[in-house]
C-alpha positions, 0 to 999 in steps of 0.5 A: 500500500502507499500513503502520503501526508503533508509531512511525508512525500510518500511511503510504500508499505507491505501488510503482513497478515500473520503478524498484523503489521505494516512493514516499510518497503521504501520511500518515494522521495527519500531525500525529502524527509524534513520540514526544510524540504517539505515546508510547513503546510497548513489548511486555512480559510480566508474571507472572499470579497462577498464574505464567503469563506474560501478553503485553501492550503498554505505552505510556508518555508520552514526556516523563515519567519512568516512575515513579508514573504515573496508569495506564489499563488499556485492555482490548481487545474481542472478547474473542477478539481481540487488541491489536497492536504497531501504532499505537493511537489510544486508547493514543497519545492517553492517553499524550500526556496523561500516562498509562501505558497497559497493554493486556494480551492476556489468556488468551482473546486470539487470536494466541498459539495454541489453548491460550491462546485456549481458556483464556479460555473462561468466563473472564468476570468473576472468571475469567482474562480479568479476573484477567490484567488485574488482575495486569498492574496489580499488575506495574506497581505492583511495578515502580514505574511505576503509581501505585496510587491513580490507576488507571482501567480502560477498554475497549470492547465486551468491554473495556467489560464488563471495565470494568464488572466492575472497577467492580463486582467489584473496585471497590477496585482502581480510581479510575474506570471507562470503558465504551464499548459494554460488556455489562452484563447477560450473561443478557440478551445471551445471550437476545438472541442466541437471539431473533435467531438461534435457540438453535442459531444461530452467534451464540448458540453463540458467546456461549454458548461464551464466557460460558456456557450461558444455562440451565445456568450461569444462577447464575454468569452472574447473579453476574458481570453488572455490572448486578446488582452496581451497589450495589458501585460506589464509583468514578465510571463513564463510559458511552459508546455509539453508538445504531447499534451492531449488536453490543452493543445500546445497551440494555446501557449504558442498563441499567447507567446506570439501575442505577447511578443507582438505587443513587445512584452517580456515573455519566456517560452519553453517547450518541454520536449516529449512531455504531456499535459501532466509533466509526467517525465521525471526529467521534465520535473527536474528541469 
């Protein structure tokens, strides 16, 4: 069996029925065995602008006072998924480098009931899925944990979209943005889902239910597509994407790269050769 916690990066055990005991077989990451490597991870809630309490996980560097820290808003993908209290390799790595890392389970996340899940529908860009993340930063600044002048918004998949949205819709809130396998052109993403599976296909229905109808909501979708808002960016943007991604086409990152370059913005683009949507290769994660 395998088990992991926020204080342990993962252990394999063998259960021995004859003695009714668990025997440790091996650790997944044997070097990650201390708070300095894993960070101090805690479950918190904070108040959103409409008074709603938003659950989140905060990982702090173990060897630094939790005051005025450089901070990363690490936005989970999905968007209809969630972060958990288990080991998180992104958060632990960043905390080990001195960053406070906030992972909000914004409205639209799973695991908190159907009302919380449904509240995130059509919440992309300027809706609650984005503002719940922004309000998490505001809470850390009020609490003295985050330095408001050293903040980066980062994420993969939908989290990559959230990073693009932060850089284009509320750029003054952040000092940089990092998008991994992010969506930048929502209309193109919706059209692609129809092309691949038909207008009534499961993929098209899923994307439309989350983002909006590709015809009826066209104006709003254009307004919250980062690829259309590159001129607003005033911070450096790092874009990473694996060419073997079968969930978010790599064209989504290439489009955003091109729009930022055309607008004369500071952008670094990295294609992660041979890798997929989840950055499954160990060599990629090390890179």
